[in-house]
N, CA, C and O atoms as CSV, one atom per row, in Angstrom:
chain,resi,resn,atom,element,x,y,z
A,1,MET,N,N,-6.299,8.592,10.229
A,1,MET,CA,C,-6.472,8.357,8.894
A,1,MET,C,C,-6.934,6.969,8.607
A,1,MET,O,O,-6.323,6.028,9.114
A,2,ASN,N,N,-7.934,6.773,7.859
A,2,ASN,CA,C,-8.621,5.513,7.561
A,2,ASN,C,C,-8.682,5.441,6.177
A,2,ASN,O,O,-9.542,6.085,5.577
A,3,LEU,N,N,-7.750,4.625,5.495
A,3,LEU,CA,C,-7.752,4.368,4.049
A,3,LEU,C,C,-8.797,3.323,3.628
A,3,LEU,O,O,-8.752,2.197,4.123
A,4,VAL,N,N,-9.635,3.625,2.829
A,4,VAL,CA,C,-10.539,2.628,2.299
A,4,VAL,C,C,-10.805,2.671,0.760
A,4,VAL,O,O,-10.454,3.702,0.187
A,5,ILE,N,N,-11.362,1.711,0.045
A,5,ILE,CA,C,-11.544,1.641,-1.366
A,5,ILE,C,C,-12.230,3.124,-1.838
A,5,ILE,O,O,-13.083,3.706,-1.169
A,6,GLY,N,N,-11.782,3.526,-2.894
A,6,GLY,CA,C,-12.291,4.748,-3.481
A,6,GLY,C,C,-11.658,6.025,-2.997
A,6,GLY,O,O,-11.992,7.099,-3.498
A,7,ASP,N,N,-10.753,5.948,-2.037
A,7,ASP,CA,C,-10.070,7.259,-1.575
A,7,ASP,C,C,-8.773,7.565,-2.678
A,7,ASP,O,O,-8.128,6.631,-3.155
A,8,TYR,N,N,-8.536,8.770,-2.957
A,8,TYR,CA,C,-7.623,9.245,-3.634
A,8,TYR,C,C,-6.330,9.423,-2.757
A,8,TYR,O,O,-6.487,10.140,-1.769
A,9,ILE,N,N,-5.065,8.885,-2.956
A,9,ILE,CA,C,-4.072,8.957,-2.121
A,9,ILE,C,C,-2.645,9.340,-2.921
A,9,ILE,O,O,-2.364,8.834,-4.007
A,10,GLU,N,N,-1.864,10.220,-2.290
A,10,GLU,CA,C,-0.508,10.496,-3.051
A,10,GLU,C,C,0.516,9.906,-1.925
A,10,GLU,O,O,0.304,10.228,-0.756
A,11,PHE,N,N,1.530,9.124,-2.208
A,11,PHE,CA,C,2.357,8.609,-1.203
A,11,PHE,C,C,3.590,8.465,-1.818
A,11,PHE,O,O,3.644,8.587,-3.042
A,12,ALA,N,N,4.756,8.185,-1.068
A,12,ALA,CA,C,6.195,7.847,-1.654
A,12,ALA,C,C,6.640,6.660,-0.883
A,12,ALA,O,O,6.525,6.584,0.341
A,13,LEU,N,N,7.148,5.743,-1.632
A,13,LEU,CA,C,7.714,4.550,-1.129
A,13,LEU,C,C,9.204,4.377,-1.487
A,13,LEU,O,O,9.555,4.819,-2.581
A,14,PRO,N,N,10.147,3.769,-0.673
A,14,PRO,CA,C,11.524,3.812,-0.785
A,14,PRO,C,C,11.659,2.909,-1.975
A,14,PRO,O,O,10.870,1.997,-2.223
A,15,GLU,N,N,12.917,3.286,-2.838
A,15,GLU,CA,C,13.055,2.499,-4.006
A,15,GLU,C,C,14.635,2.059,-3.748
A,15,GLU,O,O,15.400,2.720,-3.045
A,16,PHE,N,N,14.957,0.965,-4.360
A,16,PHE,CA,C,16.273,0.225,-4.180
A,16,PHE,C,C,16.827,-0.093,-5.356
A,16,PHE,O,O,16.060,-0.214,-6.311
A,17,GLU,N,N,18.077,-0.271,-5.532
A,17,GLU,CA,C,18.691,-0.817,-6.868
A,17,GLU,C,C,19.660,-1.838,-6.537
A,17,GLU,O,O,20.060,-1.912,-5.375
A,18,GLY,N,N,20.055,-2.578,-7.361
A,18,GLY,CA,C,21.183,-3.625,-7.236
A,18,GLY,C,C,20.857,-4.713,-6.235
A,18,GLY,O,O,19.708,-4.903,-5.837
A,19,GLY,N,N,21.728,-5.301,-5.908
A,19,GLY,CA,C,21.392,-6.344,-4.833
A,19,GLY,C,C,21.176,-7.588,-5.594
A,19,GLY,O,O,20.664,-7.604,-6.714
A,20,SER,N,N,21.621,-8.732,-4.890
A,20,SER,CA,C,21.384,-10.165,-5.319
A,20,SER,C,C,21.202,-10.887,-4.200
A,20,SER,O,O,21.669,-10.530,-3.118
A,21,PHE,N,N,20.480,-12.011,-4.372
A,21,PHE,CA,C,20.431,-13.030,-3.322
A,21,PHE,C,C,21.278,-14.170,-3.668
A,21,PHE,O,O,21.241,-14.720,-4.769
A,22,SER,N,N,22.095,-14.534,-2.636
A,22,SER,CA,C,22.905,-15.886,-2.890
A,22,SER,C,C,22.827,-16.678,-1.538
A,22,SER,O,O,22.967,-16.167,-0.427
A,23,ARG,N,N,22.612,-17.845,-1.766
A,23,ARG,CA,C,22.500,-18.782,-0.427
A,23,ARG,C,C,23.764,-18.906,0.171
A,23,ARG,O,O,23.762,-19.446,1.277
A,24,PHE,N,N,24.878,-18.528,-0.298
A,24,PHE,CA,C,26.117,-18.667,0.280
A,24,PHE,C,C,26.625,-17.324,0.849
A,24,PHE,O,O,27.727,-17.233,1.390
A,25,GLY,N,N,25.753,-16.258,0.701
A,25,GLY,CA,C,26.044,-15.034,1.269
A,25,GLY,C,C,27.083,-14.155,0.524
A,25,GLY,O,O,27.670,-13.219,1.066
A,26,SER,N,N,27.261,-14.538,-0.768
A,26,SER,CA,C,28.358,-13.653,-1.573
A,26,SER,C,C,27.723,-12.516,-2.405
A,26,SER,O,O,28.428,-11.716,-3.020
A,27,GLY,N,N,26.355,-12.463,-2.407
A,27,GLY,CA,C,25.650,-11.456,-3.121
A,27,GLY,C,C,25.784,-10.063,-2.325
A,27,GLY,O,O,25.896,-10.007,-1.100
A,28,GLY,N,N,25.759,-9.002,-3.136
A,28,GLY,CA,C,25.743,-7.600,-2.652
A,28,GLY,C,C,24.391,-7.205,-2.247
A,28,GLY,O,O,23.465,-7.760,-2.838
A,29,GLY,N,N,24.125,-6.368,-1.367
A,29,GLY,CA,C,22.849,-5.736,-0.684
A,29,GLY,C,C,22.208,-4.775,-1.584
A,29,GLY,O,O,22.930,-3.990,-2.198
A,30,ALA,N,N,21.180,-4.750,-1.707
A,30,ALA,CA,C,20.488,-3.557,-2.318
A,30,ALA,C,C,20.727,-2.183,-1.871
A,30,ALA,O,O,20.627,-2.084,-0.648
A,31,ARG,N,N,20.995,-1.153,-2.444
A,31,ARG,CA,C,21.135,0.202,-2.060
A,31,ARG,C,C,20.006,0.987,-2.218
A,31,ARG,O,O,19.356,0.948,-3.263
A,32,TYR,N,N,19.657,1.817,-1.125
A,32,TYR,CA,C,18.550,2.711,-1.146
A,32,TYR,C,C,18.902,3.972,-1.986
A,32,TYR,O,O,19.895,4.652,-1.728
A,33,VAL,N,N,18.056,4.251,-2.988
A,33,VAL,CA,C,18.248,5.372,-3.745
A,33,VAL,C,C,17.394,6.446,-3.754
A,33,VAL,O,O,17.492,7.299,-4.636
A,34,GLY,N,N,16.479,6.521,-2.794
A,34,GLY,CA,C,15.450,7.557,-2.663
A,34,GLY,C,C,14.081,7.144,-2.554
A,34,GLY,O,O,13.820,5.941,-2.558
A,35,ASP,N,N,13.178,8.008,-2.458
A,35,ASP,CA,C,11.783,7.749,-2.441
A,35,ASP,C,C,11.307,7.972,-3.936
A,35,ASP,O,O,11.825,8.796,-4.690
A,36,LYS,N,N,10.164,7.060,-4.299
A,36,LYS,CA,C,9.506,7.238,-5.500
A,36,LYS,C,C,8.032,7.668,-5.331
A,36,LYS,O,O,7.219,6.889,-4.833
A,37,ALA,N,N,7.743,8.695,-5.674
A,37,ALA,CA,C,6.178,9.182,-5.521
A,37,ALA,C,C,5.270,8.651,-6.448
A,37,ALA,O,O,5.464,8.545,-7.659
A,38,PHE,N,N,4.187,8.293,-5.770
A,38,PHE,CA,C,2.976,7.596,-6.489
A,38,PHE,C,C,1.746,8.217,-6.185
A,38,PHE,O,O,1.690,8.783,-5.093
A,39,ARG,N,N,0.595,8.239,-7.022
A,39,ARG,CA,C,-0.478,8.680,-6.788
A,39,ARG,C,C,-1.637,7.835,-7.418
A,39,ARG,O,O,-1.408,7.194,-8.445
A,40,GLY,N,N,-2.896,7.814,-6.822
A,40,GLY,CA,C,-3.820,7.155,-7.318
A,40,GLY,C,C,-5.026,6.795,-6.643
A,40,GLY,O,O,-5.216,7.545,-5.686
A,41,THR,N,N,-5.857,5.981,-6.777
A,41,THR,CA,C,-7.323,5.584,-6.083
A,41,THR,C,C,-7.095,4.254,-5.712
A,41,THR,O,O,-6.712,3.365,-6.472
A,42,ILE,N,N,-7.368,4.136,-4.397
A,42,ILE,CA,C,-7.339,2.753,-3.802
A,42,ILE,C,C,-8.527,2.076,-4.587
A,42,ILE,O,O,-9.632,2.599,-4.733
A,43,GLU,N,N,-8.148,0.832,-5.078
A,43,GLU,CA,C,-8.971,0.003,-5.839
A,43,GLU,C,C,-9.498,-1.289,-5.010
A,43,GLU,O,O,-10.554,-1.873,-5.254
A,44,ARG,N,N,-8.528,-1.651,-3.933
A,44,ARG,CA,C,-8.743,-3.010,-3.171
A,44,ARG,C,C,-8.125,-2.847,-1.938
A,44,ARG,O,O,-7.140,-2.108,-1.947
A,45,ASP,N,N,-8.469,-3.378,-0.811
A,45,ASP,CA,C,-7.748,-3.658,0.324
A,45,ASP,C,C,-8.322,-4.910,0.987
A,45,ASP,O,O,-9.485,-5.299,0.878
A,46,TRP,N,N,-7.386,-5.460,1.659
A,46,TRP,CA,C,-7.519,-6.858,2.139
A,46,TRP,C,C,-6.824,-7.150,3.304
A,46,TRP,O,O,-5.823,-6.469,3.525
A,47,TYR,N,N,-7.169,-8.104,4.181
A,47,TYR,CA,C,-6.229,-8.645,5.170
A,47,TYR,C,C,-6.015,-10.208,4.885
A,47,TYR,O,O,-6.899,-11.029,4.641
A,48,ASP,N,N,-4.618,-10.427,4.976
A,48,ASP,CA,C,-4.213,-11.654,4.503
A,48,ASP,C,C,-4.463,-12.578,5.852
A,48,ASP,O,O,-4.992,-12.153,6.879
A,49,SER,N,N,-4.013,-13.834,5.661
A,49,SER,CA,C,-4.201,-15.024,6.701
A,49,SER,C,C,-3.394,-14.513,8.090
A,49,SER,O,O,-3.811,-14.800,9.212
A,50,ASN,N,N,-2.298,-13.793,7.877
A,50,ASN,CA,C,-1.352,-13.398,8.908
A,50,ASN,C,C,-1.829,-12.033,9.576
A,50,ASN,O,O,-1.106,-11.527,10.434
A,51,ASN,N,N,-3.000,-11.436,9.218
A,51,ASN,CA,C,-3.577,-10.223,9.761
A,51,ASN,C,C,-2.892,-9.005,9.164
A,51,ASN,O,O,-3.084,-7.916,9.706
A,52,ARG,N,N,-1.994,-9.106,7.939
A,52,ARG,CA,C,-1.348,-8.070,7.474
A,52,ARG,C,C,-2.453,-7.223,6.561
A,52,ARG,O,O,-3.290,-7.829,5.891
A,53,HIS,N,N,-2.391,-5.890,6.588
A,53,HIS,CA,C,-3.279,-5.172,5.775
A,53,HIS,C,C,-2.637,-4.922,4.418
A,53,HIS,O,O,-1.445,-4.617,4.367
A,54,TRP,N,N,-3.361,-5.034,3.334
A,54,TRP,CA,C,-2.613,-4.874,1.876
A,54,TRP,C,C,-3.521,-3.787,1.231
A,54,TRP,O,O,-4.680,-3.695,1.637
A,55,PHE,N,N,-3.086,-2.993,0.292
A,55,PHE,CA,C,-3.705,-2.076,-0.533
A,55,PHE,C,C,-3.330,-2.303,-2.010
A,55,PHE,O,O,-2.199,-2.645,-2.353
A,56,SER,N,N,-4.285,-2.104,-2.808
A,56,SER,CA,C,-3.932,-2.085,-4.272
A,56,SER,C,C,-4.396,-0.685,-4.906
A,56,SER,O,O,-5.584,-0.382,-5.009
A,57,VAL,N,N,-3.374,0.109,-5.308
A,57,VAL,CA,C,-3.740,1.531,-5.675
A,57,VAL,C,C,-3.674,1.524,-7.263
A,57,VAL,O,O,-2.717,1.065,-7.887
A,58,ARG,N,N,-4.827,2.097,-7.855
A,58,ARG,CA,C,-4.727,2.090,-9.321
A,58,ARG,C,C,-3.993,3.522,-9.567
A,58,ARG,O,O,-4.419,4.544,-9.029
A,59,LEU,N,N,-2.907,3.516,-10.385
A,59,LEU,CA,C,-2.083,4.574,-10.834
A,59,LEU,C,C,-2.850,5.221,-12.135
A,59,LEU,O,O,-3.749,4.612,-12.714
A,60,PRO,N,N,-2.389,6.535,-12.533
A,60,PRO,CA,C,-2.931,7.041,-13.563
A,60,PRO,C,C,-2.542,6.306,-14.870
A,60,PRO,O,O,-3.197,6.445,-15.903
A,61,ASN,N,N,-1.485,5.547,-14.780
A,61,ASN,CA,C,-1.220,4.920,-16.095
A,61,ASN,C,C,-1.817,3.510,-16.256
A,61,ASN,O,O,-1.527,2.771,-17.196
A,62,GLY,N,N,-2.761,3.161,-15.167
A,62,GLY,CA,C,-3.623,2.141,-15.385
A,62,GLY,C,C,-2.966,0.937,-14.696
A,62,GLY,O,O,-3.581,-0.129,-14.698
A,63,LYS,N,N,-1.821,1.020,-14.136
A,63,LYS,CA,C,-1.184,0.008,-13.531
A,63,LYS,C,C,-1.678,-0.137,-12.073
A,63,LYS,O,O,-2.292,0.787,-11.538
A,64,LEU,N,N,-1.404,-1.327,-11.411
A,64,LEU,CA,C,-1.702,-1.272,-9.864
A,64,LEU,C,C,-0.473,-1.420,-9.134
A,64,LEU,O,O,0.410,-2.206,-9.477
A,65,LYS,N,N,-0.402,-0.578,-8.009
A,65,LYS,CA,C,0.627,-0.491,-7.041
A,65,LYS,C,C,0.305,-1.197,-5.847
A,65,LYS,O,O,-0.612,-0.675,-5.213
A,66,ARG,N,N,0.817,-2.286,-5.329
A,66,ARG,CA,C,0.425,-2.924,-4.204
A,66,ARG,C,C,1.446,-2.739,-2.955
A,66,ARG,O,O,2.638,-3.039,-3.020
A,67,ALA,N,N,0.808,-2.202,-1.810
A,67,ALA,CA,C,1.659,-1.871,-0.582
A,67,ALA,C,C,1.091,-2.521,0.642
A,67,ALA,O,O,-0.101,-2.821,0.707
A,68,GLN,N,N,1.924,-2.734,1.591
A,68,GLN,CA,C,1.256,-3.299,2.782
A,68,GLN,C,C,0.863,-2.062,3.515
A,68,GLN,O,O,1.419,-0.991,3.274
A,69,GLY,N,N,-0.085,-2.184,4.408
A,69,GLY,CA,C,-0.471,-1.065,5.145
A,69,GLY,C,C,0.441,-0.354,6.019
A,69,GLY,O,O,0.403,0.873,6.121
A,70,LYS,N,N,1.348,-1.162,6.719
A,70,LYS,CA,C,2.167,-0.704,7.701
A,70,LYS,C,C,3.250,0.158,6.861
A,70,LYS,O,O,3.788,1.116,7.416
A,71,ASN,N,N,3.538,-0.143,5.661
A,71,ASN,CA,C,4.410,0.771,4.815
A,71,ASN,C,C,3.776,1.858,4.286
A,71,ASN,O,O,4.462,2.872,4.156
A,72,LEU,N,N,2.582,1.894,3.935
A,72,LEU,CA,C,1.658,2.870,3.268
A,72,LEU,C,C,1.281,3.923,4.155
A,72,LEU,O,O,1.493,5.081,3.797
A,73,TYR,N,N,0.750,3.687,5.265
A,73,TYR,CA,C,0.132,4.575,6.042
A,73,TYR,C,C,1.082,5.783,6.414
A,73,TYR,O,O,0.666,6.912,6.153
A,74,PRO,N,N,2.297,5.642,6.989
A,74,PRO,CA,C,3.189,6.639,7.446
A,74,PRO,C,C,3.640,7.440,6.295
A,74,PRO,O,O,4.239,8.501,6.474
A,75,ARG,N,N,3.340,6.912,4.947
A,75,ARG,CA,C,4.022,7.604,3.802
A,75,ARG,C,C,2.998,8.332,2.739
A,75,ARG,O,O,3.266,8.801,1.633
A,76,VAL,N,N,1.831,8.280,3.381
A,76,VAL,CA,C,0.610,9.102,2.766
A,76,VAL,C,C,0.872,10.673,2.804
A,76,VAL,O,O,0.966,11.186,3.919
A,77,THR,N,N,0.995,11.455,1.708
A,77,THR,CA,C,1.161,12.801,1.886
A,77,THR,C,C,-0.283,13.475,1.596
A,77,THR,O,O,-0.573,14.476,2.251
A,78,THR,N,N,-1.113,13.017,0.735
A,78,THR,CA,C,-2.444,13.677,0.549
A,78,THR,C,C,-3.324,12.361,0.572
A,78,THR,O,O,-2.982,11.239,0.196
A,79,HIS,N,N,-4.643,12.798,1.149
A,79,HIS,CA,C,-5.605,11.774,1.263
A,79,HIS,C,C,-6.985,12.569,1.056
A,79,HIS,O,O,-7.348,13.467,1.816
A,80,ARG,N,N,-7.665,12.159,0.010
A,80,ARG,CA,C,-8.918,12.631,-0.204
A,80,ARG,C,C,-10.124,11.497,-0.196
A,80,ARG,O,O,-10.132,10.473,-0.878
A,81,ARG,N,N,-10.968,11.853,0.582
A,81,ARG,CA,C,-12.060,10.789,0.757
A,81,ARG,C,C,-12.985,10.796,-0.330
A,81,ARG,O,O,-13.245,11.870,-0.873
A,82,ASP,N,N,-13.596,9.569,-0.778
A,82,ASP,CA,C,-14.536,9.411,-1.760
A,82,ASP,C,C,-15.954,9.714,-0.943
A,82,ASP,O,O,-16.092,9.617,0.277
A,83,ASP,N,N,-17.005,10.115,-1.931
A,83,ASP,CA,C,-18.260,10.277,-1.259
A,83,ASP,C,C,-18.735,8.937,-0.563
A,83,ASP,O,O,-19.505,9.060,0.389
A,84,GLN,N,N,-18.408,7.872,-0.892
A,84,GLN,CA,C,-18.719,6.613,-0.114
A,84,GLN,C,C,-17.750,6.150,0.822
A,84,GLN,O,O,-17.577,4.941,0.975
A,85,HIS,N,N,-16.971,7.170,1.593
A,85,HIS,CA,C,-16.022,6.758,2.573
A,85,HIS,C,C,-16.752,6.006,3.740
A,85,HIS,O,O,-16.319,4.930,4.150
A,86,ALA,N,N,-17.832,6.579,4.245
A,86,ALA,CA,C,-18.371,5.893,5.537
A,86,ALA,C,C,-18.859,4.616,5.298
A,86,ALA,O,O,-18.757,3.752,6.169
A,87,GLU,N,N,-19.406,4.379,4.162
A,87,GLU,CA,C,-20.009,2.970,3.937
A,87,GLU,C,C,-18.698,2.037,3.699
A,87,GLU,O,O,-18.678,0.922,4.219
A,88,ALA,N,N,-17.674,2.462,2.965
A,88,ALA,CA,C,-16.450,1.489,2.731
A,88,ALA,C,C,-15.727,1.296,3.879
A,88,ALA,O,O,-15.121,0.244,4.079
A,89,ALA,N,N,-15.735,2.479,4.881
A,89,ALA,CA,C,-15.155,2.131,6.251
A,89,ALA,C,C,-15.839,0.928,7.052
A,89,ALA,O,O,-15.194,0.079,7.667
A,90,LYS,N,N,-17.163,0.966,6.966
A,90,LYS,CA,C,-18.030,0.091,7.683
A,90,LYS,C,C,-17.592,-1.283,7.355
A,90,LYS,O,O,-17.258,-2.159,8.153
A,91,ASP,N,N,-17.651,-1.356,5.841
A,91,ASP,CA,C,-17.353,-2.651,5.186
A,91,ASP,C,C,-15.901,-3.247,5.376
A,91,ASP,O,O,-15.683,-4.458,5.342
A,92,LYS,N,N,-14.933,-2.294,5.576
A,92,LYS,CA,C,-13.694,-2.575,5.913
A,92,LYS,C,C,-13.546,-3.248,7.508
A,92,LYS,O,O,-12.829,-4.188,7.852
A,93,GLN,N,N,-14.402,-2.496,8.271
A,93,GLN,CA,C,-14.404,-3.013,9.669
A,93,GLN,C,C,-15.005,-4.354,9.856
A,93,GLN,O,O,-14.639,-5.178,10.693
A,94,ARG,N,N,-16.083,-4.512,8.889
A,94,ARG,CA,C,-16.661,-5.847,9.127
A,94,ARG,C,C,-15.672,-7.099,8.521
A,94,ARG,O,O,-15.623,-8.220,9.027
A,95,ARG,N,N,-14.921,-6.675,7.366
A,95,ARG,CA,C,-13.926,-7.661,6.986
A,95,ARG,C,C,-12.943,-7.955,7.867
A,95,ARG,O,O,-12.513,-9.099,8.015
A,96,LYS,N,N,-12.503,-6.886,8.542
A,96,LYS,CA,C,-11.320,-7.101,9.522
A,96,LYS,C,C,-11.721,-7.834,10.592
A,96,LYS,O,O,-10.877,-8.591,11.071
A,97,GLU,N,N,-12.897,-7.794,11.130
A,97,GLU,CA,C,-13.464,-8.630,12.349
A,97,GLU,C,C,-13.546,-10.047,11.966
A,97,GLU,O,O,-13.421,-10.918,12.827
A,98,VAL,N,N,-13.760,-10.350,10.662
A,98,VAL,CA,C,-13.769,-11.722,10.196
A,98,VAL,C,C,-12.381,-12.346,10.191
A,98,VAL,O,O,-12.202,-13.491,10.606
A,99,VAL,N,N,-11.492,-11.653,9.761
A,99,VAL,CA,C,-10.023,-12.300,9.829
A,99,VAL,C,C,-9.506,-12.278,11.137
A,99,VAL,O,O,-8.615,-13.086,11.399
A,100,TRP,N,N,-9.912,-11.478,12.035
A,100,TRP,CA,C,-9.239,-11.483,13.538
A,100,TRP,C,C,-10.276,-12.268,14.265
A,100,TRP,O,O,-10.142,-12.504,15.466
């Protein structure tokens, strides 16, 4: 699977609640409460300076959901390619080579 700009995807990411950070270690940890389902169209993908792959997915409510590629790829349940998939894949490969 090769996710690129314009592709429609459905995926589920883990959701946590509670927890806090304390520099003295007295805070409680966050608890896993289940997976939350998302769906939308990939609007942007990029590689950061540490070679991590990121995606921004436009959700139906108009908001953007950002996810790192290593977390997103294994959780995609539906993937529909856009008509421009081949060209977007070539562009993604060019950008990846510049970063690496």
